[in-house]
N, C-alpha and C positions, 0 to 999 in steps of 0.2 A: 280176772276182774270179774268174778259171775255179777247175776242182778242184786242179790240180795248182798255184795260187797259192796256195791254203784249206789242204794239206795241209804246204809252205810255214810256213805263218804259222802252226796246228798247233804246226808241230814247235817253230817257233824261240821262242815261248809257254809251252810246259809243259816243256822240255826232255827228250823224244822225238828218240829217232828219228823221222828220212823217212819209211820204212816201217810205224813205230809206230804213225805219223799215218796210215797214208794205211789202215793197219788199220785203226783204232781209229773212222776214219770212213768206211772200208763197214761195219761195222758196222753204226753206227750210222744209214747210210739204210737198210740190209737190216729195223733192226729196225723204224724206222720204217715201211715200207712193209706190214709184214710187221699191225700194230697196224693201217693203213687197210683189210686184208683182209679183216681178220674185221670191221670196222666199229670199233671202236677212235680211242679219241682218244688223243693224243699231247699230254702239256701241262709243258711248262717253263717256271716260273715264274716272270717277271722277262722271259724272251726273245718267247712266244707257245706257241698250241696250233696243231698239228697235227691233221685231220680232214677228214672226209668231207663233202661238200654233195651231197647229191639232187637233179638238177633230170626237173623234168618232161617227160615228151613234147608236143611243140610245130608247131605248123606253120610252114615255113618258103618259104621262097624262092628257089626256082634263077638264081641272079641273071647270069646270059646266055640260059638260054632266056627264063626268068621262071615258069614252071611250080610246080604247090605244090605241095610234099613234106611229106611227114610227115618228121619231125625224132623218133628215140626217146630213153626214157628212158636218162636215166645216170647213171654217182654221179662222181664230180671229187675229188680231193686237193685241197686246201686249206688257207690259210695264215691261219690271225687272230696279227696284231703281240700283244707284248703290252705293258704300264707302261714296262716295262724299257726296253723296244727303240725303243717311239717316244722315248722322252726323250732316247734317248741319240743320234740320228738325229736331232731340235733341238736 
């Protein structure tokens, strides 16, 4: 399912217009992104948690040349599925 299909599904289930559903989805994505930028996590009980994981600096290898390279530390957005979502999938 891509974004436009998700907007269509949201509009059908909620009774909102597609433009309203698109605005709601865009607002949700922006709000989650802003919270993650601040280092917060977003928890939706029964669905899951959006959070930021810290990845330490490490040594890697360039597969083309075999040369050793240093990979910098980084912050990665992550999603941890909640029990309700896991149960729905299984």
